[in-house]
C-alpha positions as CSV (number, residue, x, y, z in Angstrom):
1,M,51.9,135.6,76.1
2,P,53.3,138.9,74.8
3,T,51.2,142.0,74.7
4,T,50.9,143.6,71.2
5,R,49.8,147.1,70.5
6,E,48.8,147.7,66.9
7,R,49.6,150.9,65.2
8,G,48.7,152.2,61.7
9,G,52.1,153.8,61.0
10,L,51.2,157.4,62.2
11,F,51.4,158.4,65.8
12,V,50.3,161.4,67.8
13,Q,52.9,161.8,70.5
14,S,51.9,165.1,72.1
15,P,49.2,167.8,71.9
16,A,51.7,170.1,70.4
17,G,51.8,168.2,67.1
18,E,52.1,164.9,65.3
19,T,55.3,162.9,65.0
20,L,55.6,160.5,62.1
21,S,57.4,157.2,62.8
22,F,58.6,155.1,59.8
23,P,60.1,151.6,60.5
24,L,61.2,151.3,56.9
25,K,64.2,153.6,56.2
26,Q,65.5,152.7,52.8
27,T,65.2,150.2,49.9
28,E,68.2,149.5,47.7
29,V,67.7,147.8,44.3
30,A,70.7,146.2,42.4
31,A,69.8,144.7,39.1
32,K,72.0,142.9,36.5
33,I,70.7,142.3,33.0
34,A,72.2,139.8,30.7
35,G,70.5,139.5,27.4
36,N,66.8,138.9,28.0
37,V,67.0,138.0,31.7
38,S,67.5,140.2,34.8
39,R,68.7,139.2,38.3
40,V,67.6,141.6,41.0
41,E,68.5,142.0,44.6
42,V,66.3,144.1,46.8
43,T,67.5,145.2,50.3
44,Q,64.9,146.6,52.7
45,Q,66.4,148.4,55.8
46,F,64.1,148.5,58.8
47,E,64.7,150.4,62.1
48,N,62.8,150.4,65.4
49,P,62.3,154.1,66.5
50,F,60.4,153.1,69.7
51,T,61.3,152.0,73.2
52,Q,59.5,148.7,72.9
53,P,60.3,145.8,70.5
54,L,58.7,146.2,67.1
55,E,56.9,144.1,64.5
56,A,56.9,145.9,61.1
57,I,54.6,144.8,58.3
58,Y,55.3,146.2,54.8
59,I,53.1,145.7,51.8
60,F,55.1,146.3,48.6
61,P,55.1,145.3,44.9
62,L,57.5,143.3,42.7
63,P,57.1,142.5,39.0
64,D,54.2,140.2,38.4
65,E,56.3,137.5,36.7
66,A,59.3,137.7,39.1
67,A,60.7,134.3,40.2
68,V,61.4,135.1,43.8
69,D,63.8,132.4,45.1
70,E,65.9,133.9,47.9
71,M,65.3,135.8,51.1
72,E,67.5,136.4,54.1
73,V,67.6,138.6,57.2
74,R,70.7,140.5,58.2
75,I,71.3,141.5,61.8
76,G,74.6,143.3,62.0
77,D,77.2,140.8,60.7
78,R,74.9,137.8,61.0
79,V,72.9,136.5,58.0
80,I,69.9,134.3,58.6
81,R,68.9,132.5,55.4
82,G,65.2,132.1,54.8
83,D,63.7,128.7,54.1
84,I,60.8,128.0,51.7
85,K,57.9,126.3,53.3
86,K,54.2,125.7,52.8
87,R,52.6,129.0,53.6
88,E,50.6,127.9,56.6
89,D,53.8,126.1,58.0
90,A,55.9,129.3,57.5
91,R,53.3,131.4,59.3
92,E,53.2,129.0,62.2
93,I,57.0,129.1,62.5
94,Y,57.0,132.9,62.4
95,E,54.2,133.3,65.1
96,Q,56.0,130.8,67.4
97,A,59.3,132.6,67.0
98,K,57.6,135.9,67.7
99,Q,56.2,134.6,71.0
100,Q,59.6,133.1,71.9
101,G,61.3,136.5,71.5
102,R,63.3,135.5,68.5
103,T,63.8,137.9,65.6
104,A,61.9,136.5,62.6
105,G,61.1,137.4,59.0
106,L,58.2,136.2,56.9
107,L,57.8,136.9,53.2
108,E,54.4,136.1,51.6
109,Q,52.8,136.6,48.2
110,E,49.3,138.2,48.2
111,R,49.0,138.7,44.5
112,D,51.5,137.9,41.7
113,N,52.7,141.5,42.1
114,V,51.8,142.3,45.8
115,F,53.9,140.9,48.6
116,A,54.0,141.3,52.4
117,Q,57.1,141.4,54.5
118,S,56.7,140.8,58.3
119,L,59.6,141.4,60.6
120,A,59.1,140.5,64.3
121,N,61.1,141.4,67.4
122,I,63.3,144.3,66.1
123,K,64.9,145.6,69.3
124,P,64.5,149.3,70.2
125,G,66.9,151.4,68.2
126,E,68.1,148.4,66.1
127,Q,68.5,148.3,62.3
128,I,67.7,145.0,60.4
129,E,67.9,144.3,56.7
130,V,65.8,142.0,54.6
131,V,67.3,140.9,51.3
132,I,65.0,139.5,48.5
133,R,66.4,138.1,45.2
134,Y,64.5,137.3,42.0
135,S,64.9,136.6,38.3
136,D,62.7,138.1,35.6
137,S,62.4,138.1,31.8
138,L,62.6,141.5,30.3
139,K,59.8,142.9,28.1
140,F,60.9,143.6,24.6
141,E,59.6,144.3,21.1
142,G,62.0,144.1,18.3
143,G,65.2,145.7,19.6
144,N,63.4,147.8,22.3
145,Y,63.9,146.5,25.8
146,E,62.2,147.6,29.0
147,F,63.2,146.9,32.6
148,V,60.6,147.8,35.3
149,F,60.8,147.9,39.1
150,P,57.5,148.8,40.8
151,M,57.8,150.8,44.0
152,V,54.4,151.2,45.5
153,V,51.1,149.4,45.6
154,G,48.2,151.7,44.7
155,P,45.1,151.7,46.9
156,R,42.8,148.8,45.8
157,F,39.0,149.0,45.6
158,I,37.5,146.2,47.6
159,P,34.0,145.0,46.6
160,G,31.8,142.6,48.5
161,T,30.1,142.1,51.9
162,P,32.5,142.8,54.9
163,L,33.3,139.7,56.9
164,D,32.9,139.6,60.7
165,G,36.3,140.1,62.4
166,G,37.7,141.9,59.4
167,G,36.8,145.4,60.6
168,G,33.4,144.7,62.1
169,G,29.8,145.5,61.3
170,S,27.5,145.0,58.4
171,A,28.2,148.3,56.8
172,P,29.9,148.2,53.4
173,A,33.6,149.0,53.4
174,P,34.8,152.1,51.7
175,M,36.9,151.5,48.7
176,T,40.3,151.5,50.4
177,Q,39.3,150.3,53.9
178,N,41.4,147.3,55.0
179,Q,38.5,145.0,55.5
180,D,38.1,141.5,54.3
181,T,35.0,140.7,52.3
182,D,33.3,137.6,50.8
183,V,34.6,138.7,47.4
184,V,38.1,139.7,48.5
185,P,38.8,137.6,51.7
186,D,42.4,138.9,51.9
187,A,41.7,142.6,51.4
188,S,43.4,143.4,54.8
189,R,46.6,142.1,53.2
190,L,46.4,144.3,50.1
191,N,46.1,148.0,51.3
192,A,48.8,149.7,53.3
193,P,48.1,152.9,55.2
194,I,48.3,155.9,52.7
195,L,50.2,158.9,53.9
196,P,48.3,162.2,53.9
197,A,48.9,164.6,51.0
198,G,52.0,166.6,51.4
199,T,53.6,164.2,53.9
200,S,57.1,162.9,53.3
201,C,57.3,159.1,53.7
202,G,60.8,159.1,55.4
203,H,61.7,156.2,53.1
204,S,64.1,156.6,50.1
205,I,65.1,154.2,47.4
206,R,68.3,153.6,45.5
207,V,68.4,151.8,42.2
208,T,71.4,150.6,40.1
209,V,71.0,148.6,36.9
210,E,73.9,147.0,35.1
211,I,73.4,146.0,31.5
212,E,75.6,143.4,29.7
213,A,73.8,143.3,26.3
214,G,76.8,141.7,24.4
215,V,75.9,144.1,21.5
216,P,75.8,147.9,21.2
217,V,73.0,149.6,23.1
218,S,71.4,152.9,22.2
219,K,68.6,155.3,23.2
220,I,69.0,154.4,26.9
221,G,66.9,156.4,29.3
222,S,64.1,156.5,31.8
223,P,60.7,158.1,31.2
224,S,59.9,157.9,34.9
225,H,63.0,159.0,36.8
226,Q,66.2,161.1,36.5
227,V,69.1,158.8,36.0
228,R,72.9,158.9,35.7
229,I,74.4,156.7,33.0
230,E,78.0,155.2,33.0
231,E,79.3,153.4,29.9
232,D,82.3,150.9,29.9
233,G,82.4,149.2,26.6
234,D,79.4,146.9,26.2
235,R,78.7,147.3,30.0
236,I,76.4,150.1,31.1
237,R,75.5,151.1,34.6
238,V,72.4,153.2,35.3
239,H,72.0,155.0,38.7
240,L,68.9,156.6,40.0
241,Q,69.6,160.2,40.9
242,E,69.4,160.9,44.7
243,W,67.0,163.8,44.2
244,D,64.5,161.5,42.6
245,A,64.4,158.8,45.3
246,V,60.8,159.0,46.5
247,P,59.2,155.5,46.1
248,N,55.9,156.6,44.6
249,K,56.1,155.4,41.0
250,D,57.4,152.5,38.8
251,F,61.1,152.8,37.8
252,I,61.2,152.3,34.0
253,L,64.4,151.9,32.0
254,R,64.3,151.6,28.3
255,Y,67.0,150.9,25.7
256,R,67.5,149.7,22.2
257,V,69.8,146.8,21.1
258,V,71.2,147.1,17.6
259,G,71.2,144.2,15.2
260,K,69.3,141.0,14.3
261,E,70.5,139.2,17.4
262,T,67.2,139.9,19.1
263,Q,65.2,138.0,16.6
264,A,66.0,134.5,18.0
265,T,67.6,133.6,21.2
266,V,67.7,130.4,23.2
267,L,69.2,129.9,26.7
268,T,69.6,126.6,28.4
269,Q,70.4,125.2,31.8
270,I,70.6,121.7,33.3
271,D,70.6,120.3,36.8
272,D,69.2,117.4,38.8
273,R,65.6,118.5,38.0
274,G,66.2,118.2,34.2
275,G,67.2,120.4,31.2
276,H,65.5,123.8,31.1
277,F,65.4,126.3,28.2
278,A,64.0,129.7,27.3
279,A,63.3,130.5,23.7
280,Y,62.8,134.1,22.6
281,L,61.5,134.5,19.0
282,I,60.6,137.6,17.1
283,P,59.4,136.3,13.7
284,A,61.2,137.9,10.8
285,V,58.1,138.1,8.6
286,E,56.9,140.7,6.2
287,Y,53.5,142.3,6.7
288,S,51.7,145.1,5.0
289,R,50.3,147.9,7.1
290,D,47.8,148.7,4.2
291,E,46.0,145.3,4.4
292,F,43.4,146.2,7.0
293,V,40.6,143.9,8.0
294,P,37.4,145.7,8.9
295,K,36.8,145.2,12.7
296,D,34.6,146.4,15.5
297,V,36.4,148.1,18.4
298,A,34.7,148.3,21.8
299,F,36.3,150.7,24.2
300,L,35.8,150.3,28.0
301,I,37.2,153.1,30.1
302,D,37.7,153.3,33.9
303,T,36.2,156.5,35.3
304,S,36.5,155.6,39.0
305,G,38.0,158.0,41.6
306,S,41.6,156.7,41.3
307,Q,41.6,157.9,37.7
308,H,40.8,161.5,38.7
309,G,43.1,164.1,37.2
310,D,46.1,163.1,35.1
311,P,45.3,159.4,34.6
312,L,41.8,160.1,33.2
313,R,43.2,163.0,31.0
314,K,45.7,160.5,29.6
315,C,43.0,157.9,28.9
316,Q,40.9,160.6,27.2
317,E,43.8,161.6,25.1
318,L,44.4,158.0,24.1
319,M,40.7,157.5,23.3
320,R,40.6,160.6,21.0
321,R,43.6,159.2,19.1
322,F,42.1,155.8,18.9
323,I,38.8,157.1,17.6
324,N,40.5,159.3,15.0
325,G,42.8,156.4,14.0
326,L,40.1,153.9,13.1
327,N,40.0,152.6,9.6
328,P,37.2,153.7,7.2
329,Y,35.2,150.5,7.5
330,D,35.6,149.9,11.2
331,T,32.7,150.2,13.7
332,F,33.1,151.3,17.3
333,S,31.4,151.7,20.7
334,I,32.3,153.3,24.0
335,M,31.5,152.3,27.6
336,D,32.7,153.8,30.9
337,F,32.4,152.4,34.4
338,A,32.8,153.4,38.0
339,N,30.0,152.6,40.4
340,T,27.7,152.1,37.4
341,T,28.3,151.5,33.7
342,Q,27.3,154.0,31.0
343,Q,27.6,153.8,27.2
344,L,27.7,156.0,24.2
345,S,25.2,154.0,22.1
346,A,23.0,150.9,22.3
347,S,24.9,149.3,19.4
348,P,28.1,149.8,17.5
349,L,28.5,152.9,15.4
350,G,29.9,153.3,11.9
351,N,33.1,155.3,11.5
352,T,31.5,158.5,10.1
353,P,32.5,162.1,10.8
354,Q,29.3,162.7,12.7
355,N,29.7,159.6,14.9
356,R,33.4,160.5,15.6
357,A,32.4,164.0,16.7
358,E,29.7,162.5,19.0
359,A,32.3,160.1,20.4
360,I,34.9,162.8,21.1
361,A,32.2,164.9,22.9
362,Y,31.3,161.9,25.0
363,I,35.0,161.3,25.9
364,N,35.6,165.0,26.7
365,G,32.6,164.9,29.1
366,L,33.9,162.0,31.2
367,Q,34.6,162.6,34.9
368,A,36.3,160.4,37.4
369,N,34.7,159.5,40.8
370,G,33.3,156.6,42.7
371,G,34.3,153.0,43.1
372,T,35.9,150.7,40.6
373,N,33.1,148.3,39.7
374,M,35.1,146.7,36.9
375,L,33.2,143.4,36.9
376,Q,30.0,145.1,35.9
377,G,31.8,147.0,33.1
378,V,33.5,143.9,31.8
379,R,30.2,141.9,31.8
380,A,28.5,144.7,29.9
381,I,31.2,145.0,27.2
382,L,31.4,141.2,26.7
383,N,27.6,141.1,26.3
384,F,27.4,144.2,24.0
385,P,25.6,143.5,20.7
386,E,27.8,142.2,17.8
387,V,27.7,144.0,14.5
388,A,25.4,142.6,11.8
389,D,28.2,141.4,9.5
390,G,29.8,139.3,12.2
391,R,33.1,141.0,12.1
392,L,35.4,140.1,15.0
393,R,35.5,142.4,18.0
394,S,38.5,144.0,19.6
395,I,37.9,145.2,23.1
396,V,40.2,147.9,24.5
397,L,40.2,148.3,28.3
398,L,41.7,151.5,29.7
399,T,42.3,151.4,33.5
400,D,44.8,151.6,36.3
401,G,43.7,148.2,37.6
402,Y,43.3,149.4,41.3
403,I,41.0,146.5,42.4
404,G,41.3,143.6,44.8
405,N,39.0,141.1,43.0
406,E,41.3,140.5,40.0
407,N,40.3,136.8,39.7
408,Q,36.7,137.7,39.2
409,I,37.6,139.8,36.2
410,L,40.0,137.2,34.8
411,A,37.3,134.5,35.2
412,E,34.7,136.6,33.4
413,V,37.1,137.0,30.4
414,Q,38.1,133.4,30.5
415,Q,34.5,132.2,30.5
416,H,32.7,134.7,28.3
417,L,35.0,136.2,25.7
418,K,33.7,135.0,22.3
419,P,35.9,132.8,20.1
420,G,38.0,135.0,17.7
421,N,37.4,138.2,19.7
422,R,40.4,139.8,21.5
423,L,40.8,141.9,24.5
424,Y,43.6,144.5,24.8
425,S,44.5,146.4,27.9
426,F,46.0,149.9,28.4
427,G,47.2,151.3,31.7
428,A,47.8,155.0,32.2
429,G,49.7,156.0,35.3
430,S,52.8,155.8,37.4
431,S,52.1,152.6,39.3
432,V,49.3,150.7,37.6
433,N,48.4,147.1,38.4
434,R,50.5,145.4,35.8
435,F,49.5,142.0,36.9
436,L,45.9,142.6,36.0
437,L,46.6,144.4,32.8
438,N,49.1,141.8,31.6
439,R,47.0,138.8,32.6
440,I,43.7,140.1,31.2
441,A,45.4,140.6,27.8
442,E,46.9,137.2,27.9
443,L,43.6,135.5,28.6
444,G,41.9,137.9,26.1
445,R,44.4,136.8,23.3
446,G,45.5,140.4,22.9
447,V,48.4,142.6,24.1
448,S,48.9,145.0,27.0
449,R,50.5,148.4,26.9
450,I,51.3,150.7,29.7
451,V,52.0,154.4,29.4
452,R,52.8,156.9,32.1
453,H,50.3,159.7,32.7
454,D,52.9,162.3,31.6
455,E,54.5,160.7,28.5
456,P,53.5,161.3,24.9
457,T,50.7,159.1,23.5
458,E,51.5,159.2,19.8
459,E,53.8,156.2,19.7
460,A,51.5,154.1,22.0
461,A,48.5,154.8,19.9
462,E,50.3,154.2,16.6
463,T,51.8,150.9,17.9
464,F,48.4,149.8,19.1
465,F,46.8,150.2,15.7
466,R,49.7,148.6,13.9
467,Q,49.1,145.5,16.2
468,I,45.3,145.4,16.3
469,N,44.8,145.5,12.6
470,N,46.2,142.1,12.0
471,P,48.2,139.4,13.8
472,V,51.6,138.9,12.2
473,L,51.7,135.2,13.1
474,A,48.7,133.0,13.9
475,N,47.9,129.3,14.4
476,I,51.2,128.8,16.2
477,A,52.2,125.1,16.7
478,I,55.1,123.7,18.6
479,A,56.7,120.3,17.9
480,W,59.6,118.5,19.5
481,E,61.9,116.3,17.5
482,G,64.3,114.1,19.3
483,E,64.7,111.1,21.7
484,G,63.2,110.7,25.1
485,D,60.1,112.3,26.5
486,A,58.7,115.6,25.0
487,P,59.4,118.7,27.1
488,Q,56.9,120.5,29.3
489,I,56.5,123.9,27.5
490,Y,54.7,127.0,28.8
491,P,52.5,128.6,27.7
492,T,50.8,125.4,26.5
493,A,48.7,127.3,24.0
494,P,50.9,130.0,22.4
495,P,49.0,133.2,21.5
496,D,48.9,134.9,18.1
497,L,51.7,137.3,17.7
498,F,51.4,141.0,16.7
499,A,53.9,143.3,15.0
500,E,57.4,143.0,16.6
501,Q,55.9,141.1,19.6
502,P,58.1,138.2,20.8
503,L,57.1,134.6,21.4
504,I,58.6,133.5,24.7
505,L,58.6,129.9,25.6
506,F,59.9,128.2,28.8
507,G,60.5,124.5,28.7
508,R,61.8,121.6,30.8
509,K,63.0,118.2,29.4
510,E,63.3,116.0,32.4
511,D,65.8,113.6,30.8
512,G,68.0,116.4,29.4
513,I,68.4,114.7,26.0
514,P,69.0,117.2,23.2
515,G,66.7,117.7,20.3
516,K,65.0,120.2,18.0
517,L,62.2,122.6,18.9
518,R,60.1,123.4,15.7
519,I,57.8,126.5,15.8
520,S,55.4,127.0,12.9
521,G,52.5,129.3,12.1
522,T,50.6,131.2,9.5
523,V,51.6,134.8,8.5
524,A,49.1,137.4,7.6
525,S,49.6,136.8,3.9
526,G,48.6,133.1,4.4
527,N,52.1,131.7,3.9
528,R,53.6,129.2,6.4
529,Y,56.3,130.4,8.8
530,E,58.8,128.0,10.5
531,K,61.7,128.4,12.9
532,V,63.8,125.6,14.3
533,F,65.8,125.8,17.6
534,D,68.6,123.3,18.1
535,L,68.6,122.6,21.9
536,K,71.6,121.1,23.7
537,F,71.8,120.9,27.5
538,L,75.4,121.1,28.4
539,D,76.2,119.4,31.7
540,K,75.9,121.6,34.8
541,I,76.3,124.9,33.0
542,G,74.0,127.7,31.8
543,N,72.1,130.5,33.3
544,P,70.5,129.2,36.6
545,A,67.7,131.8,36.3
546,I,66.2,129.8,33.3
547,A,65.1,126.9,35.6
548,Q,63.5,129.4,38.0
549,L,61.7,131.1,35.2
550,W,60.4,127.8,33.9
551,G,59.1,127.1,37.4
552,R,57.5,130.5,37.6
553,S,55.9,130.0,34.2
554,R,54.4,126.6,35.3
555,I,53.0,128.2,38.4
556,K,51.4,131.0,36.3
557,E,49.8,128.4,33.9
558,L,48.4,126.4,36.8
559,T,47.2,129.6,38.5
560,N,45.4,130.7,35.3
561,E,43.5,127.4,35.5
562,M,42.2,128.4,38.9
563,V,41.0,132.0,38.3
564,Q,37.4,130.7,38.6
565,Y,38.0,128.8,41.8
566,E,40.8,127.0,43.6
567,T,41.1,123.3,43.3
568,K,42.7,120.7,45.6
569,A,44.8,119.3,42.7
570,G,45.7,122.7,41.4
571,V,46.9,124.0,44.7
572,A,48.9,120.8,45.3
573,A,50.6,121.2,41.8
574,V,51.5,124.8,42.4
575,T,52.8,124.1,45.9
576,D,54.9,121.1,44.7
577,T,56.5,123.2,41.9
578,A,57.2,126.1,44.2
579,L,58.9,123.9,46.8
580,T,60.9,122.1,44.1
581,Y,62.2,125.3,42.6
582,Q,62.4,127.2,45.9
583,L,59.9,129.8,44.7
584,L,57.6,132.2,46.5
585,S,54.0,131.6,45.5
586,K,50.5,132.1,46.9
587,Y,50.9,128.8,48.7
588,T,54.5,129.0,49.8
589,A,56.4,131.5,51.9
590,F,60.0,132.3,53.1
591,V,60.6,132.3,56.8
592,A,63.9,133.2,58.6
593,V,64.3,132.8,62.4
594,S,67.2,133.8,64.7
595,E,68.7,131.0,66.8
596,D,68.9,133.1,69.9
597,V,66.2,134.8,72.0
598,R,66.7,138.5,71.4
599,V,63.6,140.0,73.1
600,E,62.2,139.0,76.5
601,P,59.3,136.6,76.0
602,G,56.0,138.2,77.1
603,S,57.2,141.8,76.9
604,E,55.0,144.5,75.4
605,T,55.6,144.9,71.7
606,I,54.4,147.3,69.0
607,S,53.0,146.1,65.6
608,T,52.7,148.6,62.8
609,H,52.1,148.6,59.1
610,V,54.6,150.7,57.1
611,P,52.7,153.7,55.6
612,V,53.3,154.3,51.9
613,P,52.9,157.4,49.7
614,M,50.1,157.8,47.2
615,P,51.3,156.9,43.7
616,E,52.5,159.8,41.7
617,G,49.7,161.3,39.6
618,V,46.9,159.7,41.5
619,S,44.5,162.2,43.1
620,Y,44.2,162.0,46.9
621,E,40.7,163.5,46.6
622,G,39.7,161.2,43.8
623,V,40.6,158.1,45.8
624,F,39.3,159.1,49.2
625,G,36.9,161.9,48.5
626,G,36.8,165.0,50.6
627,G,35.4,165.9,54.0
628,W,35.5,164.5,57.5
629,E,36.6,160.9,56.7
630,T,39.5,161.6,54.2
631,E,42.5,161.4,56.6
632,E,41.1,158.6,58.6
633,R,40.5,156.4,55.6
634,A,44.1,157.0,54.5
635,R,45.4,155.8,57.8
636,G,43.4,152.7,57.6
637,I,41.5,153.3,61.0
638,S,38.2,154.5,59.6
639,A,36.0,151.5,60.5
640,P,34.5,152.7,63.8
641,V,33.7,156.1,62.4
642,L,32.1,154.8,59.3
643,K,30.1,152.2,61.2
644,S,28.7,154.9,63.5
645,Y,28.0,157.2,60.5
646,A,26.2,154.4,58.7
647,A,24.1,153.4,61.7
648,A,23.0,157.0,62.3
649,S,22.1,157.7,58.8
650,M,20.3,154.4,57.9
651,D,18.2,154.1,61.0
652,A,15.8,151.1,60.4
653,M,17.1,150.4,56.9
654,Q,19.8,147.8,56.3
655,M,22.6,148.2,53.7
656,E,23.3,145.1,51.7
657,V,26.1,145.0,49.2
658,I,24.8,143.7,45.8
659,D,27.0,141.5,43.6
660,A,27.8,143.6,40.6
661,A,25.5,142.5,37.7
662,P,23.7,144.2,34.9
663,A,20.4,145.9,35.7
664,S,20.5,145.4,39.5
665,P,17.3,146.8,41.0
666,K,17.0,149.6,43.6
667,V,20.5,150.9,43.1
668,S,22.0,153.9,44.9
669,L,25.4,155.1,46.0
670,A,26.8,155.0,49.6
671,G,30.3,154.8,51.0
672,G,31.9,154.7,47.6
673,K,30.1,151.5,46.7
674,K,27.1,150.3,44.8
675,V,24.5,149.2,47.3
676,G,20.8,148.3,47.6
677,F,18.4,149.2,50.4
678,V,16.2,146.4,51.6
679,R,13.6,146.7,54.5
680,R,14.4,144.2,57.3
681,D,10.9,142.7,57.4
682,R,11.0,141.9,53.6
683,R,14.4,140.4,53.9
684,R,13.3,138.1,56.8
685,R,10.4,136.9,54.7
686,A,12.7,136.1,51.8
687,E,15.1,134.3,54.1
688,K,12.3,132.1,55.5
689,Q,11.1,131.2,52.1
690,L,14.6,130.2,51.0
691,E,15.0,128.0,54.1
692,N,11.8,126.1,53.1
693,E,13.2,125.5,49.6
694,A,16.8,124.6,50.4
695,Q,18.8,124.0,47.3
696,I,21.9,122.8,49.2
697,K,22.1,120.1,51.8
698,V,25.1,119.2,54.0
699,V,25.7,115.5,53.4
700,R,28.9,115.2,55.3
701,A,31.1,117.6,57.3
702,T,34.3,116.0,58.7
703,G,35.8,118.2,61.4
704,L,32.5,119.9,62.6
705,T,30.3,119.2,65.6
706,E,26.6,118.4,65.1
707,E,25.7,121.9,66.3
708,A,28.1,123.5,63.9
709,I,26.7,121.4,61.0
710,A,23.2,122.6,61.9
711,T,24.1,126.3,61.9
712,L,26.0,125.7,58.6
713,Q,22.9,124.1,57.0
714,K,20.8,127.0,58.0
715,H,23.3,129.4,56.6
716,L,23.6,127.7,53.3
717,S,19.9,127.4,52.9
718,R,19.7,131.1,52.2
719,I,21.7,130.8,49.0
720,T,19.7,131.1,45.7
721,L,21.3,129.1,43.0
722,P,20.7,129.2,39.2
723,T,18.5,126.4,38.0
724,G,19.7,123.3,36.2
725,F,22.6,122.2,38.4
726,D,22.5,119.0,40.4
727,G,25.2,116.8,42.0
728,L,27.8,116.6,44.8
729,L,30.2,119.5,45.6
730,V,33.1,118.4,47.8
731,L,35.1,121.2,49.4
732,E,38.1,121.4,51.7
733,L,37.9,124.3,54.1
734,T,40.5,125.9,56.3
735,L,39.0,127.5,59.4
736,K,40.7,129.8,61.9
737,Q,38.9,131.1,65.0
738,G,35.5,130.5,63.4
739,R,36.3,132.1,60.1
740,V,36.5,130.2,56.8
741,G,39.7,131.0,54.9
742,Q,40.7,128.9,52.0
743,V,38.0,127.1,50.0
744,L,39.3,124.3,47.7
745,V,37.1,122.3,45.3
746,D,37.9,118.5,45.3
747,E,37.2,118.0,41.6
748,E,37.9,114.3,41.6
749,N,35.1,113.6,44.0
750,S,32.7,116.4,42.9
751,T,30.0,116.0,40.3
752,C,28.8,119.6,40.3
753,T,31.6,122.1,39.8
754,E,29.9,124.8,37.7
755,T,31.5,128.2,38.4
756,Q,28.2,129.9,39.2
757,V,27.5,127.3,41.9
758,V,31.0,127.2,43.4
759,E,31.3,131.0,43.6
760,R,28.0,131.5,45.4
761,V,28.7,128.7,47.9
762,A,32.3,129.9,48.5
763,R,31.1,133.5,49.1
764,S,28.4,132.3,51.5
765,L,30.9,130.1,53.4
766,R,33.2,133.1,54.0
767,T,30.3,134.9,55.8
768,W,29.5,132.0,58.0
769,N,30.7,132.1,61.7
770,S,31.5,128.6,62.9
771,S,31.7,129.7,66.6
772,G,35.5,129.6,67.0
773,V,36.3,126.4,65.1
774,T,40.0,126.1,64.0
775,G,41.2,123.4,61.7
776,N,40.5,121.7,58.4
777,V,37.0,120.6,57.3
778,T,36.0,118.3,54.5
779,L,32.5,119.3,53.3
780,T,30.2,117.3,51.0
781,L,27.2,119.2,49.7
782,Q,24.2,118.0,47.7
783,I,23.2,120.5,45.1
784,Q,19.6,120.4,43.8
785,S,18.6,123.5,41.8
């Protein structure tokens, strides 16, 4: 068995000073844009600077809707093509190859926009390249197009109770510690070590974008980077300037296409899996900017530590413009959240000069510090009192989205956003969490908009109010006319459209028989709108990216159905789609293994996470705070120090992380988290009482010993469930070395699947230690609450 030494990416090699070692040397991005679709190739160059074999692990971002369908490893002139497998199978192949001394690459998806590249058995002094290819659909409004390539994953706030084996101890994790919790069980896979302030990352990036628009292009440029532009007829090449090659911010390229060609576009492709199409529609409808419907606007602003400095200043600037841009009969309210949630008023305010002045003063007084307790803020704003006249509410969330519990937020919106109300998201910064901002707006039936912390706000604010005042096209319906089966089209429930916003549909017709796609809706004036696409699937031609984008859209739709909890059927559907279309997903992974043994089996190796820079504009002090622990937190090695500090300062008290909820009692701040302090004797009495009034009974547990079932029953007896829920909850668990990983709900055989019950049971299971059990377990629970 090989010996592995783990490193955090920074190494002290001598008392005279610190030497920084960086396994990742360069990333090269080559993108080709044709119409509305981009095809991107990303090449990551790794090098082993040590005298022992190296395993490098790199956490990096890609666009949240990218259809990743190819991966390969290059060793000199040799190319090892990656195969798509079920994720657990790919991981097993990789670990076996690592032990055998073979060079292996493993590409996994942690979030829709966060990925992990593992590369094992890089020989000393050797360079190896990993190539990743994906397709994506460009964001555009009217004739304005935007291509984005993210470069760094910002530090994520991790709520919840730390799990045994994920960093150790019962102390709450600091907001960027790589420690798994019951809320974010994969937190250790999200946060890379952050380089100290003023340190060069030793990693550069090169970007080339080639645009073939087919029509004249104007106003091309980047608000994020210095670029060089070459024009050759209708073909344009954009190069990132060498002096702006630090990978610490999203690369954004914007341009405008002239003419009406952007109003309706349809692309098709056919293969053995069926006929696929992508329909892009910008309704050519007239709307009046003077027809304003009175509304209530509720602003929710993130004031956590990662917003410190430029991001908060940009949000404050946007807020001031929003408040001053409200219509005369609108009402408004303001909330801000970090560790706790604050508000301007107990109910919505009328749009009067006095109220606006009070709001501006409140906005100007906001300060950024503490953790990103977004769940509590979202819950509070969704439960905020409605206005008396029942006008519809527009919620505007301003945040960088630096959290690890995205699904908790999405589930809250999905469950509790009132019919007719809308939620809009604004991100301000250089490397915001676009996945969260885009998805929360989709589920909230609104739109998302992202501005850099250093670009003008006038256009963003003006566009927002043009869109929020009235949907341009509502009640959208899609009908298929033609022979054969109807196509599978995503999204299944098209959203209302706002000014210049496109409707993008991806479809698959399994039999490939042509037909007509009829899209209809109601415009703001009340008139009917209709557009008909004539779809023909010509044999074996078309853009191959269209099929991949359909597969990615189906995966996205299926995943949206599981934001509350994962289901056995849902996971199977996502996995099947990903394997059929050769796509990376949460449940599939690419693995590439060399045929030859390149490292002596059993030899000592080094395993290191690639350190990454802090995103541009994000305050190091705001994220990590100041003082003794700052640099250690950045390196990801702070757990022992923090555990010792907590033990010394708490003495006979025990720190217990409280699930974020309105009006939680006995609240204080510690370690960058919201925590409660409970005396041990009182907690023991409460646990004993709960055991006597068990609301959950283990009916069956296939794969566990009688002893393990007994300990599990005792553990589950401590859960307090909301009243009124009864029935069977059937779960499929994946255990590894005593720790519960994946928790799937078998909806077909369960009679109690309420989200409140499933969430509490799943969180409790993740904190249970099954004494080293590894394997799959089918668990049947009787719920009686």
